[in-house]
C-alpha positions in Angstrom: 139.9 82.9 38.2 136.8 81.0 39.4 137.3 77.9 41.7 135.1 75.0 40.9 132.7 74.6 43.9 132.6 70.8 43.5 136.4 70.6 43.7 136.4 72.9 46.8 133.7 70.7 48.4 135.7 67.5 47.8 138.9 69.2 49.1 137.1 70.2 52.3 135.7 66.7 52.8 139.1 65.1 52.4 140.7 67.6 54.8 138.0 66.9 57.4 138.6 63.1 57.0 142.3 63.5 57.4 141.9 65.8 60.5 139.4 63.2 62.0 141.8 60.4 61.4 144.7 62.4 62.9 142.6 63.0 66.1 141.7 59.3 66.3 145.4 58.3 66.0 146.5 60.8 68.7 143.7 59.6 71.0 144.6 56.0 70.4 148.2 56.7 71.2 147.4 58.4 74.5 144.9 55.6 75.4 147.7 53.1 75.4 149.8 55.3 77.7 147.0 56.6 80.0 145.1 53.8 81.7 141.5 54.6 82.8 138.2 52.8 82.8 134.7 54.2 83.3 132.5 52.0 85.4 128.9 53.2 85.4 127.4 50.4 87.6 126.1 51.5 91.0 128.5 49.4 93.0 131.5 49.7 90.6 131.3 46.0 89.9 133.7 46.0 87.0 136.6 48.1 88.4 138.7 47.5 91.5 138.1 49.6 94.6 140.4 52.2 96.3 141.3 49.6 98.9 142.6 47.2 96.3 144.5 50.0 94.5 146.2 51.0 97.7 147.0 47.4 98.6 148.9 46.7 95.4 150.4 50.2 95.2 152.3 49.5 98.5 153.8 46.2 97.4 157.5 45.7 98.1 158.0 42.7 95.8 156.4 41.0 92.9 153.1 39.2 93.2 152.8 36.4 90.6 149.3 35.2 89.7 148.9 32.1 87.6 145.4 31.5 86.2 144.9 27.8 85.4 142.0 27.9 82.9 141.6 24.9 80.6 141.1 25.5 76.9 138.2 23.1 76.5 135.8 24.8 79.0 132.1 25.0 78.3 130.7 28.0 76.4 129.4 29.7 79.6 133.0 30.1 80.8 134.3 31.8 77.7 133.4 35.3 78.9 134.6 34.5 82.4 138.2 34.2 81.2 138.0 37.7 79.6 136.4 39.2 82.7 139.1 37.7 85.0 141.8 39.0 82.6 140.3 42.5 82.7 140.3 42.7 86.5 143.9 41.3 86.7 145.0 43.9 84.2 143.7 46.6 86.6 145.7 45.1 89.4 148.8 45.1 87.2 148.3 48.7 86.2 147.7 50.1 89.6 150.6 48.1 91.1 153.1 49.7 88.7 153.8 46.3 87.2 154.4 44.5 90.5 151.3 42.3 90.0 152.0 40.0 87.1 149.7 37.3 85.7 149.5 34.7 83.1 146.9 32.2 81.9 148.0 28.5 81.7 146.2 25.6 80.1 147.2 22.5 82.2 146.1 20.2 79.4 147.1 16.6 80.1 150.3 17.4 82.0 150.3 14.8 84.7 153.1 16.5 86.7 151.3 19.8 86.7 148.0 18.1 87.7 149.8 16.7 90.8 151.3 20.0 91.5 147.9 21.8 91.4 146.3 19.1 93.6 149.0 19.7 96.3 148.5 23.4 96.0 144.7 23.1 96.6 143.4 23.6 93.0 141.1 20.6 92.1 140.4 19.2 88.7 136.8 19.8 87.8 134.3 17.9 85.6 132.1 19.7 83.1 129.3 18.6 80.8 130.1 19.7 77.3 127.8 19.3 74.3 129.7 17.8 71.4 128.3 16.0 68.3 124.8 16.3 69.6 125.5 14.6 72.9 126.8 15.6 76.3 130.3 14.5 77.3 132.1 14.8 80.6 135.5 16.6 80.3 138.0 17.5 82.9 139.3 21.1 83.4 140.6 23.8 85.7 139.3 27.2 86.8 141.7 28.1 89.6 144.3 30.7 90.5 147.6 30.4 92.4 149.0 33.6 93.9 152.6 33.7 94.9 154.5 36.3 97.0 158.1 35.4 97.8 158.0 31.9 99.1 154.4 32.0 100.2 151.5 30.9 98.0 147.7 31.2 98.3 145.2 29.3 96.1 141.8 30.3 94.9 140.5 26.8 94.0 137.6 27.6 91.7 136.6 30.9 90.0 133.1 30.5 88.7 132.1 34.1 88.8 133.7 37.5 89.2 131.1 38.7 91.8 133.5 38.3 94.7 136.7 37.9 92.7 138.2 41.2 93.7 137.6 40.4 97.4 139.3 37.1 96.9 142.4 38.5 95.2 142.9 41.5 97.6 142.3 39.3 100.6 144.8 36.8 99.3 147.4 39.5 98.7 146.8 41.0 102.2 147.2 37.5 103.7 150.5 36.8 101.8 152.0 40.2 102.5 151.1 40.5 106.2 153.7 38.9 108.5 151.1 38.4 111.2 147.5 37.3 110.7 144.7 38.5 113.1 143.7 35.7 115.4 140.0 34.7 115.5 138.8 32.2 118.1 135.5 30.2 118.2 134.2 29.4 121.7 133.5 25.6 122.1 131.5 24.3 125.0 128.3 25.5 126.8 126.3 23.9 124.0 127.8 26.3 121.4 127.8 25.1 117.8 130.8 23.2 116.5 132.1 25.9 114.2 134.0 23.6 111.8 130.9 21.4 111.3 127.7 23.4 111.8 129.0 26.7 110.4 131.7 25.3 108.0 131.1 27.9 105.3 131.6 30.8 107.8 134.6 29.1 109.4 136.2 28.4 106.0 135.7 31.9 104.7 137.2 33.5 107.8 140.2 31.2 107.5 141.1 32.8 104.2 142.4 36.0 105.9 142.6 35.1 109.6 144.4 32.7 111.9 141.2 30.8 112.9 141.0 28.3 115.7 138.7 26.9 118.3 139.0 27.3 122.1 137.7 24.8 124.7 137.8 26.8 127.9 137.1 23.6 129.9 140.5 22.3 129.1 142.5 25.4 128.3 141.2 27.6 131.2 142.1 30.8 129.4 141.5 32.8 126.2 144.8 32.9 124.2 146.5 36.3 124.0 146.8 36.0 120.2 143.0 36.2 119.8 141.9 39.6 118.7 138.3 38.5 118.1 136.3 35.9 120.1 133.1 34.5 118.5 130.4 32.6 120.5 127.7 31.0 118.4 124.5 29.5 119.7 125.3 28.5 123.4 122.5 26.5 125.1 124.1 25.8 128.5 124.7 28.2 131.4 128.1 29.9 131.7 129.7 29.7 135.1 131.5 32.6 136.8 134.9 31.4 135.8 133.9 31.4 132.1 132.1 34.8 132.4 135.2 36.3 134.1 137.5 35.1 131.3 135.2 36.7 128.6 134.9 39.9 130.6 138.7 40.1 131.0 139.1 39.5 127.2 136.9 42.5 126.5 138.5 44.7 129.1 142.0 44.2 127.5 140.7 45.6 124.2 139.4 42.4 122.6 136.5 42.2 120.1 133.6 40.0 121.0 130.9 38.6 118.7 127.9 36.8 120.3 125.3 35.1 118.2 122.7 33.7 120.6 119.0 32.7 120.7 116.8 34.1 123.4 114.5 31.2 122.7 115.7 27.8 121.3 113.5 26.1 118.7 113.8 22.3 118.3 112.4 19.7 116.0 108.6 19.8 115.8 108.7 23.6 116.4 108.8 23.3 120.1 110.2 26.4 121.8 111.9 27.0 125.2 113.5 30.1 126.7 117.3 29.9 126.6 119.0 31.1 129.8 122.8 31.0 129.4 123.6 33.5 132.1 125.4 35.8 129.5 123.1 38.6 130.5 125.0 38.9 133.7 127.9 40.5 131.8 125.9 41.9 128.9 123.8 44.1 131.1 127.0 45.5 132.7 128.1 46.6 129.2 124.7 48.1 128.4 122.8 45.3 126.5 120.1 42.8 127.4 119.0 39.8 125.3 115.3 39.2 125.8 113.8 35.7 126.0 111.2 36.4 123.3 110.6 35.8 119.6 110.1 38.6 117.1 107.6 38.5 114.3 107.6 41.0 111.4 105.5 41.9 108.4 108.8 41.8 106.5 109.9 38.2 106.6 111.6 35.3 104.7 110.2 32.2 103.0 110.2 29.0 105.1 109.5 25.4 103.9 107.2 23.1 105.9 106.1 19.5 105.4 102.5 18.3 105.9 102.2 14.6 105.2 103.7 14.0 101.8 103.4 17.6 100.7 106.1 20.3 101.1 105.1 23.9 100.8 106.8 27.3 101.2 105.2 30.3 102.9 106.1 33.7 104.2 106.9 33.0 107.8 106.6 36.0 110.3 108.9 34.2 112.8 111.7 34.7 110.3 112.1 38.5 110.3 113.8 39.9 107.2 115.8 43.1 107.6 115.5 45.4 104.6 117.6 48.4 103.6 115.9 50.8 106.0 116.6 48.5 108.9 120.4 48.7 108.5 122.6 51.4 110.1 123.6 53.4 107.0 126.5 55.0 108.9 128.1 51.6 109.6 130.2 50.2 106.8 129.6 46.6 107.9 125.9 46.9 107.0 125.4 50.1 105.0 125.4 48.3 101.6 123.5 45.2 102.5 120.1 44.7 100.9 118.7 41.9 103.1 119.2 39.7 106.1 116.9 36.9 107.4 117.1 36.0 111.1 115.1 32.9 111.9 113.4 32.8 115.3 115.3 35.9 116.5 115.0 37.6 119.9 115.0 41.4 120.6 117.9 43.3 122.2 117.5 46.2 124.6 120.2 48.9 124.8 120.6 50.0 128.5 122.1 53.5 128.1 122.0 54.0 131.8 124.7 51.3 132.2 127.1 53.2 130.0 130.1 55.0 131.7 129.1 58.6 132.6 132.5 60.1 131.9 133.0 61.7 128.4 136.4 60.0 127.9 134.7 56.6 128.3 131.7 57.2 126.0 130.2 54.1 124.4 129.5 54.3 120.6 126.3 52.5 119.7 125.4 51.2 116.2 122.0 49.6 115.6 123.1 47.2 113.0 119.8 45.5 112.2 116.3 46.5 113.2 112.8 45.3 112.3 110.1 47.4 110.6 107.7 49.3 112.9 105.1 46.6 112.3 106.9 44.0 114.3 105.6 42.1 117.3 107.3 40.2 120.2 105.9 37.1 121.9 107.4 36.1 125.3 105.1 33.2 126.3 102.9 30.4 124.9 105.0 30.1 121.7 102.9 28.8 118.7 105.3 28.5 115.8 102.9 27.0 113.3 102.9 28.9 110.0 99.1 29.2 110.3 99.3 30.7 113.8 97.9 34.2 114.3 99.2 36.5 117.1 96.4 38.2 119.0 98.5 40.0 121.5 102.1 41.0 122.1 104.3 44.1 122.3 104.4 45.9 118.9 106.9 48.4 117.6 110.5 48.5 116.1 113.0 46.1 117.7 116.8 45.7 117.7 118.0 42.4 116.4 121.7 43.2 116.1 123.7 45.9 118.0 127.3 47.0 118.1 129.0 48.7 121.0 132.5 50.2 121.1 134.4 51.9 124.0 135.7 51.3 127.5 133.1 49.1 129.1 132.2 48.7 132.7 133.4 45.3 133.9 130.9 42.9 135.5 133.7 41.6 137.8 135.6 44.9 138.5 138.3 44.0 136.0 140.2 47.2 135.0 139.3 48.5 131.5 142.8 48.7 130.0 141.8 49.5 126.3 138.6 50.3 124.4 136.9 47.1 123.4 134.2 46.3 120.8 131.4 43.9 120.7 128.5 42.8 118.5 125.4 41.0 119.9 122.9 39.3 117.5 119.7 37.9 118.9 119.9 34.8 116.7 122.5 32.1 115.8 120.6 29.9 113.2 121.1 32.5 110.4 124.7 31.5 109.9 124.3 27.7 109.9 125.2 25.9 106.7 121.6 24.6 106.2 120.2 28.1 106.3 122.9 29.7 104.1 121.8 27.5 101.2 118.6 29.6 100.9 120.0 32.9 102.3 123.6 33.2 101.2 123.6 37.0 101.9 123.6 36.2 105.6 127.2 35.1 105.3 128.0 38.6 103.9 126.6 40.2 107.1 128.6 37.8 109.4 131.9 38.3 107.5 131.4 42.1 107.4 130.8 42.2 111.2 134.0 40.1 111.9 136.0 42.3 109.5 134.8 45.5 111.1 136.0 44.3 114.5 139.2 42.6 113.4 140.5 44.6 110.4 138.5 47.8 110.2 136.4 48.7 107.2 138.9 48.0 104.4 137.7 44.7 103.0 134.0 45.4 103.7 133.8 48.0 100.9 135.0 45.3 98.4 132.8 42.4 99.5 129.7 44.5 99.7 130.0 45.2 96.0 128.7 41.7 95.4 125.3 42.0 97.1 123.0 39.7 95.2 119.5 40.8 96.4 117.7 43.7 95.0 114.2 43.7 96.5 111.4 45.7 95.0 110.3 48.7 97.0 106.9 48.6 98.5 104.4 50.9 96.8 100.7 51.7 97.6 97.8 50.4 95.5 97.3 53.7 93.6 100.9 53.7 92.3 100.5 50.0 91.3 97.3 50.8 89.4 99.0 53.8 87.7 101.9 51.6 86.6 99.6 48.8 85.4 97.5 51.0 83.2 100.5 53.0 82.1 102.1 49.8 80.7 98.8 48.9 78.9 97.9 52.3 77.4 101.1 54.3 77.7 102.8 53.3 74.4 99.5 53.7 72.5 99.1 57.2 73.9 102.7 58.1 73.0 102.2 56.9 69.4 98.9 58.8 69.1 100.5 62.0 70.4 103.4 61.7 68.1 101.1 61.2 65.1 99.0 64.1 66.0 102.0 66.4 66.5 103.5 65.3 63.1 100.1 65.8 61.4 99.8 69.3 62.9 103.4 70.3 61.9 102.9 69.0 58.3 99.6 70.9 58.0 101.2 74.1 59.4 104.2 73.9 57.0 101.7 73.5 54.0 99.7 76.5 55.2 102.9 78.6 55.6 104.0 77.6 52.1 100.7 78.7 50.5 101.0 82.1 52.2 104.5 82.6 50.9 103.3 81.9 47.4 
């Protein structure tokens, strides 16, 4: 008996469809039970890092996250809610259900509004286009994270760039019984951290016990300080102050010094800045030079001339690019750029390092100029039109990190290995400068984290680098790319047409021969 070929073909097609549907059903079933996401972005921007996974995997109790997102938010925030939800779902999955979250619309609940205000989550105002006109509406975009009796607020979530860092840092802060102590040195003309560097002070306060120290009144560096930060001193340190800093480092403390070798005042007047810190720095193996560094890689600066304001590439604002960062140091390895205005060079004095192997000093050149940089030590002319006719040229250190058992400048015993970072500039972290160069804050936070906590949080925060500078190419490559863009597509179409014409002709020729 003959089987109809059409019937057999239909039967095979139906069977294939049923098998395909069965496979899809099985895959769908397993997808609900096996959680995994593929993130193909370079920095894994849409998946949480190993640090975050380990943090929530070790939780001993429930972490409750309440996302207060209003329902009447502008259109640009619609996707934000979904992105936040996706990230929080990952936290929940990797925590084994110990991280729980919910979205809440505060609406017009007056009692909840007061509760959120006291928790540190403000009510925001948005411009919304309704009925062909803009209207101002109130709303919320904040999170409240709770662990036991402790709570931590994230007041505003406007983007997910640093969202993972904020969540993991908040969980670490809530679950740690003791916060690392970070102190800002006040006095000797140093900047008032809470005023002049408020952004840096506030960000560090999210995960550290941050406070200021006035040595003039306290006469000692508190024992709970694990990291001491000195920013922009302009007055000379006396021996008593230097001894206290030296003793802090000898007992295993971490020291961060941001200092100008040359101070620049209003009107671009410049003077050498002698604070006396070199007395202890040279004992450790570093020297801050009283010079200014100019580089072919530099940032944009704005100047006023009469009633006109103009922006120009300013050589006195060296810009550190990818190749200038130490790729073996997690604090800077993923950074793309750093602008240091009116920076001074740093010499590493290896002959000052302890000679014994058990006291070896580890050196990391955090930030270096290009090899086309120049230093100027006298007759400073800071005008944007100035041309430098002489000066020492080469590649210069602008930020250096040391770690190990240092040689004391005052014969204090070195009890534990200490760590220190010296940056030949302090202006880069000021609030005024951060408005134009926000990535500078990333460098500062990473440096403090590396000294205070290790490299854990750095790997998360560095995912949010915002600058992707174009690589420098020579003129021949630029010309090739330019003409490739102009004629490349036309050439491809012509080649495709010729190949198709050749193949069609060939097939006709073969057909004639077969006949």
